[in-house]
N, C-alpha and C positions, 0 to 999 in steps of 0.2 A: 648488502641487501637491506632494504627498508624494513623496519620493525613495525608490523601492522597487526593490530588486535581489533576484534569486533565483539563488543558485548551485545548480546541479542536475546530474543526469544524465538523458538522455532515456529510458533504459531502466529507471530506478529507480521502483518504485511509491511510494517515500517522497517523491521529488521531485514526482511526478505529483499526489500528494495536495495539495501546497501550491499547485501551478499551478491545480488544480481550485478551491480555495478562493478564490484571487485572481480567477478568472474569474467565480465565482458573485457576488462583490462588485463586479465590474466595475472592478477596479483596473488601471491602467496600470503596467507594471513592465518592468524590463530583465532579460532572461533571460541567464545566463552559464553555458554548458556547461563543466563541469570535467572532469578526467581523473584517474581513480583511480591510473593508473600513473605519472602525473607531476602531482601535486597542485599547484594554483596557490598562489602566495604569499598571495593574497586569501583563499583557503579556510583556509590554515594560520593566518592572522592572525584570521579571523573565528570559527573553531571550533578553538582551540588544544588543547582537551581531547580531543575525539573525532576531529578531523580528517576529518569526513565531511560529505557533503551529505545533505539540503538545508540551506542556510542562508539565511534571509531577512535582508536588510540594509535597515532602515527608518530613514531620516534618519541614516544613519551608525551605527546600533546594530544588533548582530547578535542574531538569535534562532535557536536550533538545536533539532533534534528535530521531526520532521514533525507529530506530534499537538499538541505545544506551539505550533508555528507556526500551525497551523490555528485553534486556540483564540485565539491572539493576533490573527490576522486578523479573526476573528469579533467580538472585543471592541473592536477598534481602528477598524474601517472601517464606514461606513454601507453599507446594502444588505440583501438577504435574509439572515435568520438561518440560521446553520449548525448551532449547538447549540440545543436546545429552550429555550424561555423558562421552562417549569415546572421548579422545582428537582429534583423527583423524576425527571422525564424526563431532565434534564441528568446526574444521577447515573447513571441507567440507561445513557445514551449513553456516559459515561466508562467504565462497567463493561465494556460490549461492545467498546469500542475497545481497552481493555487486554487483553481476552480474545484478540482478533485478534493484537495485538502480542506477547503472551506465547507464541504458537505458532510464531513465526518460526524459532526455533532448531530445533524439532522438524521443521518442513518442510525446512530445510536439511540436517539429519541424514538424513532419509529419502531425499533426492535424492542428496546428494553423499558420504555416508559408506558404509562397507561393514561387514558383520559385525553384531556385537551392538549397536553404536551406531545403526546403520541400523534394526534391528528395533525398538529402543526408540523411535526417532523415528517410525516407521510407526504403532506402537501409539497414540502420543500424537496423531498426525494423524487416525487413525481415530476416536478419542474426540472430537476437535474436530468432525469432520464429522458424527458422530452427534448432537452437541449442536446444531449449525447446522441439520441436516436437520429436527430436531424443532422448532426455533424458526421455521423457514420453512414450517411446514405450513399448510394452508388457503390456499395460494396467496399467502402473505404476501410483500409487495414490499419493505418497509422494516423496519429493525430496531427503530426507536423511533418511535412515533407514526405518522402517516399521510402523511408527506412525506419526501423525500430529505434526509439530513442528515449529521451528523458521522460516525456509525458507518458509514454507507453509503460515504463517501469512504475511510475507513480499511479497508474490506473490499475495496478494489480488488485487492490482492495475491491474495486467495483467489479472486476472480472471474476474473481473467485470468492472472496470473503463475503460479499453481499449475498450471494446465493446460498452459502453455507448458513449464514445467520437467519435468512428467511426460512430455511428448512428446519432449523432447530427450534425456532420461535413460533412457527406456524403463521407468521405475518407475510402475506403475499404482496410484494411491491412491483415485481417485474413479470409481465406476461408477454408472450410472443405476439399476441393480437395487438397490444398497445405499443410495444417497442420492438418491432421485428429486426431493425437494423442493429440495435444494441445486443439483442439476443444472438444474432449471427456472429457479430464481432466477439462476443464473450465466449461462445463455443470454440471458435477458431483460436482465440488467444489462449485459452486453457489447454487446448490440444498442442499448439505449436510451442508453447513455453513450459511444458510439463517439468523439464529439468530444473527450472528456476522457482518452482512452486511446491509448497508442501502437499503431500497426498490428501485428496479431498476427504477420504474416509477418516483419516486421522484428525483432520480439522473438525469434522462433524462430531467425532467422539469427544474431543476437547471441549467444544462449545456447548455440547449437550450437558456436560458436567457443569460448565460455567453458568449456563441458564438456570439449572436446578438450584445452584448456589444463590443466584440473584433472587429467584422466586422465594426461596426459603428464608432469605434475609429480610423480606418485606412483610 
């Protein structure tokens, strides 16, 4: 049996993506919760460049960055496909996954920054939501093809974490009036995939403490 370990954080959308992929493939693995305030020696040795989770350790070899890890899991292990088989659809899936990942900084700016940087972040997030709302028209459930896959896993932060961060910060980015398709998709996503997501109330409690720390440090 393959030796598989995952270094992660329970509240991280990036860690949850990797857990999700491992569960889809039915892989047994050892989960190791790390601590950003006191990073473990194993994390520092496994990801010496970025020193971040998630890190997958497979037979003693480390793989870093959530999307890279999910692709590795898909290519390495038997089980249901995560990325599409068709080359065009695979390219499309990678495009949309990168789209989500590229918007992470704008979301952080719109929530945690103030002044001009926050406004710039908000504008970029509004543009992202406009694109997603258009992509999800006609009650579309999945980003590529007709089944759940790679992009849908990467979309977890937009589906759950974005709303949590809005609630704890008081910054409103998403409204049903402006983005009805996105809101419909988000509600169904969180209901259908509950087993792969952390409880929303626990995330709220975690980020309320985090926001208070950020405010206190400024």
